[in-house]
Backbone as numpy.savetxt, mean C-alpha at the origin, in Angstrom:
# Nx Ny Nz CAx CAy CAz Cx Cy Cz
-6.58 -32.20 8.66 -7.45 -30.94 8.55 -6.61 -29.52 8.61
-6.85 -28.73 7.78 -5.95 -27.54 7.72 -6.27 -26.57 8.92
-5.22 -26.05 9.47 -5.47 -25.05 10.55 -5.60 -23.73 9.94
-6.80 -23.37 9.76 -7.23 -21.91 9.36 -6.34 -20.77 10.09
-6.20 -20.90 11.26 -5.39 -19.82 11.95 -4.02 -19.71 11.43
-3.36 -20.92 11.21 -1.93 -20.79 10.61 -1.93 -20.30 9.12
-2.97 -20.73 8.32 -3.08 -20.25 7.01 -3.12 -18.66 6.80
-3.69 -18.11 7.83 -3.75 -16.54 7.79 -2.60 -15.97 8.58
-1.71 -16.69 9.14 -0.80 -16.25 10.18 0.38 -15.48 9.38
0.85 -14.41 10.14 2.05 -13.62 9.62 3.07 -13.66 10.70
2.94 -14.34 11.59 3.82 -14.46 12.81 5.30 -14.83 12.38
6.21 -13.89 12.79 7.65 -14.15 12.47 8.11 -13.64 11.16
7.11 -12.96 10.40 7.59 -12.62 9.15 7.80 -11.03 9.14
8.73 -10.73 8.16 9.31 -9.15 8.19 8.75 -8.49 7.21
8.01 -7.26 7.40 7.25 -6.52 6.56 7.74 -4.87 6.54
7.74 -4.47 5.24 7.93 -3.09 5.14 6.81 -2.28 4.53
6.18 -1.23 5.36 4.98 -0.53 4.94 5.37 0.76 4.50
5.30 1.33 3.38 5.52 2.78 3.12 4.18 3.44 3.36
4.47 4.82 3.43 3.27 5.60 4.03 2.55 4.99 5.09
3.39 4.42 6.05 2.91 3.57 7.07 2.50 4.45 8.40
2.69 5.72 8.29 2.52 6.52 9.59 1.07 6.98 9.80
0.19 6.75 8.71 -1.18 7.32 8.86 -2.11 6.42 7.90
-3.58 6.59 8.09 -4.41 6.27 7.11 -4.28 4.53 6.93
-4.51 4.29 5.69 -4.62 2.86 5.40 -3.21 2.08 5.61
-2.15 2.79 5.35 -0.80 2.26 5.69 -0.48 1.99 7.13
-0.97 2.78 7.89 -0.92 2.51 9.41 -1.86 1.38 9.91
-3.06 1.48 9.26 -3.92 0.35 9.56 -3.33 -0.98 9.03
-2.65 -1.00 8.04 -2.01 -2.33 7.59 -0.82 -2.79 8.53
0.04 -1.87 8.88 0.89 -1.91 9.81 0.44 -2.53 11.07
-0.63 -1.98 11.63 -1.25 -2.42 12.96 -1.53 -3.87 12.73
-2.34 -4.23 11.53 -2.81 -5.63 11.62 -1.54 -6.60 11.33
-0.46 -6.25 10.86 0.68 -6.95 10.85 1.40 -7.11 12.10
1.72 -6.15 12.75 2.40 -6.09 14.20 1.55 -6.84 15.10
0.19 -6.55 15.14 -0.66 -7.24 16.20 -0.74 -8.79 15.89
-0.45 -9.18 14.78 -0.43 -10.58 14.27 0.87 -11.29 14.27
1.90 -10.65 14.89 3.25 -11.19 15.04 4.44 -10.82 14.07
4.00 -10.06 13.07 5.15 -9.68 12.14 5.96 -8.47 12.63
7.11 -8.39 12.22 8.00 -7.29 12.49 7.78 -6.38 11.50
7.71 -4.93 11.66 7.29 -3.98 10.67 8.19 -2.84 10.61
8.56 -2.36 9.47 9.23 -1.13 9.32 8.24 -0.36 8.54
8.08 0.86 9.08 7.23 1.99 8.44 8.01 3.03 7.90
7.65 3.68 6.85 8.15 4.98 6.44 7.14 5.96 6.21
7.68 7.10 6.13 6.95 8.37 5.62 7.87 9.46 5.47
7.42 10.57 4.99 8.25 11.69 4.66 8.73 12.45 5.93
7.78 12.49 6.93 7.99 13.36 8.13 8.52 12.51 9.18
9.74 12.98 9.79 10.26 12.14 10.86 9.46 11.93 12.16
8.76 13.24 12.45 7.91 13.13 13.69 6.61 12.18 13.49
6.15 12.05 12.07 5.07 11.34 11.98 5.48 9.59 12.12
6.74 9.42 11.57 7.24 8.17 11.65 7.39 7.68 13.11
7.88 8.64 13.79 8.19 8.49 15.28 6.86 8.07 16.14
6.01 8.79 15.76 4.60 8.57 16.50 4.12 7.29 16.12
4.24 6.88 14.88 3.56 5.55 14.37 4.46 4.44 15.04
5.75 4.60 15.14 6.49 3.47 15.61 6.30 3.36 17.04
5.98 4.42 17.77 5.57 4.42 19.18 4.35 3.75 19.47
3.34 4.07 18.63 2.15 3.39 18.59 2.16 1.88 18.32
2.77 1.51 17.28 2.88 0.16 16.82 3.66 -0.65 17.97
4.75 -0.15 18.46 5.63 -0.79 19.48 4.80 -1.33 20.76
3.69 -0.71 20.91 2.64 -1.09 21.92 2.21 -2.56 21.67
2.14 -3.10 20.50 1.58 -4.23 20.21 2.64 -5.25 19.46
3.92 -4.74 19.36 4.90 -5.82 18.72 6.10 -4.97 18.42
6.78 -5.55 17.34 8.18 -5.07 17.09 7.91 -4.21 15.79
8.36 -2.80 15.93 8.21 -2.04 14.80 9.57 -0.95 14.68
9.73 -0.47 13.50 10.98 0.41 13.40 10.39 1.37 12.32
11.14 2.40 12.17 10.72 3.39 11.06 11.77 4.39 10.70
11.58 4.76 9.38 12.57 5.88 8.87 11.75 6.78 8.02
12.20 8.01 8.13 11.82 9.09 7.26 12.41 9.02 5.94
11.76 8.96 4.88 12.37 8.95 3.53 11.32 9.29 2.40
11.84 10.15 1.54 11.03 10.55 0.40 11.01 9.42 -0.61
10.06 8.73 -0.74 10.09 7.62 -1.66 9.49 8.01 -3.19
9.41 9.25 -3.52 9.30 9.69 -4.73 10.61 9.81 -5.64
11.59 9.53 -4.76 12.95 9.57 -5.42 13.70 8.23 -5.36
14.60 7.98 -6.11 15.24 6.69 -6.26 16.27 6.78 -4.92
16.69 7.95 -4.53 17.61 8.05 -3.41 16.77 7.61 -2.04
15.64 8.01 -2.12 14.86 7.60 -0.81 14.52 6.09 -0.72
14.40 5.49 -1.91 14.13 4.03 -2.01 15.49 3.33 -1.55
16.55 3.88 -1.88 17.80 3.26 -1.55 18.14 3.47 -0.12
17.81 4.50 0.55 17.81 4.81 1.82 17.07 3.93 2.70
15.91 3.78 2.27 14.98 2.87 3.08 15.35 1.39 3.12
15.99 1.04 1.82 16.45 -0.38 1.53 17.50 -0.57 2.54
18.56 0.26 2.59 19.78 0.18 3.34 19.43 0.13 4.89
18.43 0.91 5.31 17.93 0.77 6.76 17.37 -0.60 7.10
16.59 -0.98 6.15 16.03 -2.42 6.37 17.00 -3.55 6.39
18.11 -3.29 5.62 19.22 -4.35 5.57 19.94 -4.34 6.76
19.83 -3.28 7.55 20.48 -3.14 8.97 19.73 -4.04 9.91
18.48 -4.38 9.61 17.52 -5.18 10.49 17.53 -6.76 10.20
17.48 -7.02 8.90 17.21 -8.28 8.29 17.86 -8.37 7.20
17.99 -9.73 6.68 18.57 -10.11 5.40 17.60 -10.71 4.50
16.18 -10.47 4.91 15.12 -11.00 4.07 13.74 -10.05 4.31
13.06 -9.76 3.27 11.73 -9.18 3.47 10.74 -9.98 2.96
9.78 -10.55 3.89 8.59 -11.31 3.43 7.65 -10.58 2.76
7.34 -9.28 3.15 6.23 -8.53 2.70 6.55 -7.18 2.50
6.35 -6.69 1.32 6.52 -5.25 0.82 5.34 -4.74 0.49
4.85 -3.55 1.23 3.70 -2.96 1.01 4.04 -1.46 0.44
3.77 -1.03 -0.79 4.00 0.11 -1.55 2.59 0.91 -1.30
2.53 1.61 -0.29 1.33 2.39 0.12 1.73 3.79 0.00
2.91 4.22 0.08 2.92 5.61 0.03 2.35 6.37 -1.18
1.58 7.40 -1.07 1.01 7.85 -2.23 0.48 9.51 -1.86
0.12 10.11 -2.94 -0.14 11.55 -2.75 -1.20 11.80 -3.84
-1.99 13.04 -3.64 -2.96 13.46 -4.60 -2.76 14.93 -4.83
-3.38 15.36 -5.92 -3.37 16.91 -6.22 -4.50 17.20 -7.05
-5.24 18.18 -6.51 -6.46 18.62 -7.10 -6.40 19.97 -7.68
-6.93 20.16 -8.93 -6.89 21.56 -9.52 -7.69 21.51 -10.82
-8.31 22.56 -11.23 -9.15 22.63 -12.45 -8.20 22.31 -13.68
-8.89 21.84 -14.65 -8.27 21.36 -15.89 -7.47 22.55 -16.32
-8.00 23.82 -16.34 -7.41 24.91 -16.95 -6.11 25.22 -16.25
-6.13 24.96 -14.85 -4.99 25.31 -14.03 -4.11 24.37 -13.44
-4.39 23.13 -13.91 -3.47 21.91 -13.36 -2.10 22.22 -13.66
-1.15 22.31 -12.66 0.26 22.54 -12.90 1.04 21.25 -13.16
2.16 21.71 -13.81 3.21 20.57 -14.13 3.62 19.95 -12.99
4.08 20.66 -11.94 4.51 20.19 -10.82 3.56 19.25 -10.02
2.42 19.48 -10.17 1.33 18.64 -9.53 1.22 17.49 -10.20
1.46 17.37 -11.48 1.46 16.16 -12.36 2.64 15.21 -11.98
3.89 15.90 -11.92 5.02 15.27 -11.87 5.31 14.69 -10.39
4.82 15.43 -9.32 4.90 14.95 -7.93 4.09 13.65 -7.85
3.01 13.57 -8.42 2.04 12.54 -8.18 2.48 11.22 -8.97
3.03 11.57 -10.08 3.53 10.34 -10.90 4.83 9.76 -10.22
5.56 10.57 -9.54 6.97 10.13 -8.90 6.52 9.40 -7.63
5.60 9.87 -6.89 5.31 9.15 -5.59 4.55 7.89 -5.89
3.70 8.01 -6.66 2.62 6.93 -6.97 2.94 5.86 -7.94
3.87 6.01 -8.76 4.35 5.02 -9.63 5.88 4.88 -9.60
6.52 5.82 -9.80 8.07 5.77 -9.79 8.45 5.15 -8.46
8.00 5.66 -7.31 8.37 5.12 -6.11 8.07 3.64 -5.98
7.05 3.12 -6.05 6.79 1.76 -5.98 7.74 0.79 -6.85
7.95 1.37 -8.04 8.86 0.61 -8.88 10.32 0.61 -8.41
10.82 1.69 -8.04 12.27 1.79 -7.70 12.52 1.23 -6.33
11.43 1.08 -5.47 11.68 0.48 -4.12 11.47 -0.96 -4.41
10.60 -1.47 -5.20 10.58 -2.92 -5.38 11.89 -3.27 -6.02
12.45 -2.59 -6.90 13.76 -2.91 -7.57 15.02 -2.93 -6.51
14.92 -1.98 -5.63 15.91 -2.03 -4.43 15.78 -3.06 -3.62
14.48 -3.61 -3.20 14.21 -4.47 -2.32 14.28 -5.84 -2.75
14.59 -6.29 -4.14 14.50 -7.46 -4.71 15.29 -8.44 -4.08
16.69 -8.17 -3.74 17.56 -9.20 -3.11 16.87 -9.51 -1.72
16.32 -8.53 -1.08 15.89 -8.91 0.27 14.36 -9.79 0.06
13.64 -9.58 -0.97 12.51 -10.38 -1.30 12.87 -11.67 -1.67
13.83 -11.83 -2.55 14.27 -13.18 -3.01 14.87 -14.03 -1.83
15.36 -13.25 -0.84 15.89 -14.02 0.24 14.95 -14.58 1.20
13.63 -14.18 1.10 12.52 -14.78 1.93 11.55 -15.75 0.86
11.86 -15.56 -0.54 10.93 -16.37 -1.32 11.16 -17.81 -1.51
10.06 -18.56 -1.35 10.23 -20.09 -1.50 9.04 -20.49 -2.34
9.12 -21.52 -3.16 8.21 -21.89 -4.08 6.81 -22.10 -3.44
6.78 -22.57 -2.40 5.44 -22.85 -1.70 5.15 -21.84 -0.61
6.09 -20.78 -0.46 5.66 -19.71 0.56 6.41 -18.49 -0.07
5.83 -17.83 -1.08 6.30 -16.85 -1.79 6.47 -15.45 -1.05
7.39 -14.75 -1.31 7.38 -13.44 -0.84 6.28 -12.59 -1.31
5.95 -11.42 -0.80 4.69 -10.57 -1.23 4.99 -9.36 -1.41
4.61 -8.66 -2.64 4.50 -7.35 -2.77 3.20 -6.88 -3.12
2.74 -6.03 -2.29 1.36 -5.41 -2.34 1.32 -3.97 -2.63
0.90 -3.61 -3.85 0.68 -2.30 -4.10 -0.59 -1.62 -3.88
-0.65 -0.36 -3.21 -1.92 0.19 -2.88 -2.35 1.26 -3.93
-3.33 0.84 -4.84 -3.71 1.54 -6.02 -5.04 2.42 -5.59
-6.09 2.32 -6.23 -7.31 3.19 -5.91 -8.46 2.71 -6.98
-9.60 2.82 -6.53 -10.68 2.56 -7.47 -10.60 3.81 -8.45
-9.93 4.85 -8.32 -9.86 5.91 -9.24 -8.99 5.33 -10.28
-8.32 4.44 -10.18 -7.32 4.04 -11.27 -8.04 2.84 -11.95
-9.36 2.61 -11.56 -10.18 1.34 -12.37 -11.18 1.93 -13.20
-11.52 3.20 -13.03 -12.57 3.94 -13.71 -12.31 5.39 -13.75
-12.89 6.21 -14.76 -12.67 7.52 -14.53 -13.17 8.21 -13.56
-12.37 9.10 -12.71 -12.83 9.79 -11.65 -13.81 11.00 -11.78
-14.43 11.34 -10.84 -15.38 12.59 -10.99 -14.77 13.93 -10.28
-13.70 13.78 -9.57 -12.99 14.76 -8.94 -11.93 15.32 -9.94
-11.55 16.55 -9.78 -10.43 16.94 -10.65 -9.07 16.69 -10.19
-8.75 15.51 -10.00 -7.42 15.05 -9.56 -6.83 14.21 -10.54
-6.50 14.77 -11.80 -6.22 14.12 -13.10 -4.97 13.30 -12.84
-3.87 13.58 -12.30 -2.74 12.83 -12.21 -2.88 11.82 -11.29
-3.71 11.89 -10.21 -3.86 10.81 -9.36 -4.54 9.59 -9.89
-5.64 9.75 -10.60 -6.18 8.60 -11.38 -5.28 7.94 -12.42
-4.62 8.74 -13.08 -3.74 8.26 -14.10 -2.55 7.40 -13.52
-1.92 7.97 -12.29 -1.02 7.33 -11.69 -1.45 5.90 -11.13
-2.67 5.98 -10.60 -3.27 4.66 -10.00 -3.44 3.62 -10.95
-3.79 4.20 -12.21 -4.13 3.16 -13.34 -2.66 2.60 -13.68
-1.72 3.45 -13.72 -0.53 3.07 -14.01 0.13 2.04 -13.07
-0.15 2.15 -11.78 0.25 1.40 -10.65 -0.40 -0.04 -10.90
-1.61 -0.13 -11.27 -2.27 -1.38 -11.44 -1.62 -2.12 -12.59
-1.32 -1.36 -13.75 -0.54 -1.95 -15.00 0.75 -2.43 -14.37
1.33 -1.70 -13.63 2.85 -2.18 -13.13 2.62 -3.48 -12.39
1.66 -3.44 -11.49 1.33 -4.67 -10.62 1.34 -5.79 -11.44
0.49 -5.79 -12.59 0.36 -7.02 -13.47 1.76 -7.32 -14.15
2.43 -6.29 -14.59 3.53 -6.54 -15.29 4.75 -7.12 -14.40
4.70 -6.60 -13.05 5.68 -7.14 -12.17 5.33 -8.54 -11.82
4.08 -8.88 -11.78 3.71 -10.13 -11.23 4.07 -11.24 -12.28
4.08 -10.79 -13.55 4.58 -11.80 -14.61 6.00 -12.01 -14.50
6.83 -10.84 -14.32 8.24 -10.85 -14.26 8.63 -11.78 -12.91
8.00 -11.67 -11.92 8.57 -12.07 -10.58 8.04 -13.46 -10.14
6.90 -13.97 -10.80 6.49 -15.21 -10.52 7.41 -16.31 -10.47
8.35 -16.34 -11.49 9.31 -17.40 -11.60 10.35 -17.37 -10.40
10.36 -16.00 -9.76 11.34 -15.97 -8.67 10.51 -16.16 -7.40
9.33 -16.78 -7.46 8.53 -16.97 -6.19 8.35 -15.71 -5.29
7.87 -14.57 -5.99 7.41 -13.35 -5.43 6.19 -13.08 -6.01
4.95 -12.97 -5.29 3.66 -12.55 -5.89 3.54 -11.04 -5.66
2.72 -10.44 -6.79 2.55 -8.97 -6.64 1.12 -8.79 -6.91
0.45 -8.26 -6.09 -0.96 -7.87 -6.13 -1.22 -6.45 -5.68
-2.32 -6.07 -5.91 -2.72 -4.66 -5.47 -4.15 -4.50 -4.84
-4.15 -3.75 -3.87 -5.62 -3.35 -3.28 -5.89 -1.96 -3.90
-7.15 -1.79 -4.35 -7.69 -0.69 -4.79 -8.76 -0.13 -3.95
-8.38 0.80 -2.92 -9.25 1.32 -2.05 -10.16 2.26 -2.59
-11.47 2.23 -2.03 -12.42 3.43 -2.30 -12.21 4.53 -1.26
-13.26 4.98 -0.96 -13.13 6.30 -0.10 -13.03 5.73 1.43
-12.06 6.29 2.07 -11.90 6.06 3.59 -11.55 7.37 4.12
-12.00 7.55 5.55 -11.95 8.79 6.23 -10.35 8.93 6.50
-9.42 8.96 5.66 -7.97 9.23 5.90 -7.60 10.79 5.80
-6.40 10.93 6.20 -6.05 12.38 6.18 -5.88 12.83 4.79
-5.60 11.89 3.72 -5.51 12.28 2.37 -6.83 12.59 1.82
-7.87 11.98 2.39 -9.27 12.29 1.89 -9.88 13.55 2.69
-9.23 14.19 3.63 -9.80 15.04 4.34 -10.33 16.39 3.53
-9.36 16.67 2.68 -9.98 17.91 1.59 -10.99 17.49 0.86
-11.07 16.31 0.23 -12.22 15.88 -0.54 -13.47 15.59 0.26
-13.26 15.20 1.50 -14.52 15.20 2.37 -15.20 16.50 2.75
-14.24 17.37 3.06 -14.66 18.65 3.45 -15.27 19.45 2.28
-14.82 19.10 1.17 -15.32 19.95 -0.26 -16.64 19.30 -0.48
-16.72 17.87 -0.65 -18.01 17.30 -1.21 -18.88 16.88 -0.21
-18.31 16.70 1.21 -19.30 16.25 2.31 -19.24 14.69 2.33
-19.19 14.24 3.60 -18.96 12.83 3.84 -20.18 12.26 3.44
-21.50 12.61 3.61 -22.60 11.89 3.16 -22.65 11.93 1.78
-22.22 12.91 1.04 -22.26 12.82 -0.43 -21.40 11.67 -1.05
-20.29 11.68 -0.41 -19.23 10.70 -0.79 -19.71 9.24 -0.61
-20.19 9.05 0.69 -20.69 7.73 1.08 -21.90 7.41 0.08
-22.58 8.30 -0.40 -23.76 8.11 -1.30 -23.32 7.63 -2.64
-22.09 7.81 -3.10 -21.65 7.34 -4.17 -21.26 5.87 -4.33
-20.95 5.39 -2.89 -20.63 3.88 -2.74 -21.92 3.13 -2.75
-21.75 2.00 -3.54 -23.00 1.05 -3.40 -23.39 0.56 -2.23
-22.35 0.40 -1.28 -22.60 -0.06 0.27 -23.06 0.99 1.02
-23.04 2.41 0.42 -23.46 3.58 1.36 -22.90 3.90 2.56
-21.28 3.68 2.60 -20.50 3.96 3.73 -19.15 4.18 3.32
-18.32 4.72 4.11 -16.92 4.94 3.85 -16.27 3.52 4.41
-14.93 3.31 4.00 -14.21 2.28 4.39 -13.85 2.43 5.96
-13.71 1.32 6.77 -13.27 1.30 8.18 -11.88 0.52 8.15
-11.21 0.79 9.42 -9.89 0.00 9.54 -10.04 -1.39 9.61
-11.26 -2.05 10.03 -11.24 -3.48 9.94 -11.36 -4.03 8.64
-11.96 -3.07 7.62 -12.03 -3.64 6.23 -10.48 -3.86 5.90
-9.63 -3.02 6.09 -8.23 -3.12 5.74 -7.50 -4.23 6.56
-7.84 -4.47 7.76 -7.07 -5.41 8.53 -7.52 -6.89 7.80
-8.65 -7.21 7.58 -8.84 -8.58 6.95 -8.22 -8.77 5.76
-8.30 -7.87 4.70 -7.57 -7.92 3.40 -6.05 -7.96 3.57
-5.53 -7.08 4.47 -4.02 -7.30 4.84 -3.65 -8.61 5.18
-4.41 -9.22 6.09 -3.90 -10.75 6.56 -4.13 -11.71 5.33
-5.03 -11.50 4.55 -5.21 -12.52 3.49 -3.98 -12.32 2.53
-3.75 -11.10 2.14 -2.77 -10.87 0.97 -1.34 -11.16 1.50
-1.03 -10.96 2.84 0.30 -10.96 3.35 0.56 -12.46 3.89
-0.39 -13.28 3.89 -0.28 -14.58 4.53 -0.24 -15.66 3.61
-0.16 -16.75 4.03 -0.11 -18.18 3.20 -1.42 -18.32 2.41
-2.57 -17.72 2.94 -3.87 -17.77 2.29 -3.81 -17.57 0.86
-3.00 -16.56 0.49 -2.91 -15.96 -0.91 -1.74 -16.47 -1.62
-0.97 -17.51 -1.27 0.14 -17.92 -1.95 -0.05 -18.37 -3.40
-1.22 -18.64 -3.91 -1.44 -18.98 -5.27 -2.09 -17.79 -5.99
-2.15 -16.74 -5.51 -2.74 -15.58 -6.07 -1.77 -14.49 -6.44
-1.56 -14.04 -7.62 -0.73 -13.05 -8.07 -1.34 -12.31 -9.20
-0.82 -11.19 -9.44 -1.29 -10.12 -10.72 -2.85 -9.80 -10.57
-3.28 -9.87 -9.33 -4.77 -9.50 -9.14 -4.93 -8.10 -8.51
-6.02 -7.44 -8.76 -6.23 -6.05 -8.20 -7.54 -6.41 -7.31
-7.49 -6.23 -6.02 -8.84 -6.42 -5.11 -9.43 -5.07 -4.88
-10.41 -4.69 -5.39 -11.21 -3.33 -5.09 -11.71 -3.54 -3.54
-11.48 -2.47 -2.91 -11.88 -2.35 -1.41 -12.61 -1.04 -1.42
-13.72 -1.18 -2.02 -14.38 0.27 -2.08 -16.05 0.08 -1.99
-16.48 -1.07 -1.31 -18.06 -1.19 -1.23 -18.70 -1.28 -2.61
-18.07 -1.71 -3.47 -18.67 -1.86 -4.98 -18.16 -0.73 -5.82
-17.64 0.34 -5.32 -17.23 1.36 -6.14 -16.05 1.03 -7.03
-16.13 1.21 -8.24 -15.27 0.81 -9.09 -15.27 -0.45 -9.70
-16.46 -1.27 -9.37 -16.56 -2.54 -9.84 -18.03 -2.73 -10.29
-18.87 -2.32 -9.49 -20.34 -2.39 -9.84 -21.13 -1.03 -10.10
-20.28 0.01 -9.64 -20.77 1.48 -9.88 -19.44 2.36 -10.14
């Protein structure tokens, strides 16, 4: 008889979660730490990283580093930090992300470039830098895991004027599938989560502008996402329960992006 608890266990695994100081990234880090994994979180701001590590350390083993993952230098710095802690990474969560809103007539070049750097370039070059560590953990029947955090905005045209955001997340979904094909033979799975609206700091401006009830009204299940929604999917994609799953995009948006 299969032990279901063991199937979903991440105990003893080493995970890296970018953008892990707040929102969905912090929720994923909480789920992993509370379930016995050692977690490294990163964010651009040192104070935010320190606060996240302090909170996570109440429940398990956690470390953190401030790094700008929109740059290759930031990806290399985070990788070097992780290499000081371990010789293998079981789980890499590319969650660091940014958004930018402006009218079509006024949308600036730096708003386009920043979002593409953080949301697409960052996950690619961090995965590249972490490959030796991921290969160190990878086994045929227990693959290493890369999880990219996309968005339902990458699955269908958005309604807000956040042009580079939707394009970047569509690009990340494509990159997920491409990397999955390239890394399957190395026993590394690559999947993506495409969240819908959650009451995160990144969404604060949108919620303030459009209203929480209006945004929830766009979701078929008529509510915003909750932390427990993230916890469950995190443990599935990070554990042995998903060992035979790769190249997939799981929409976590109450039906938004899939049935509406």
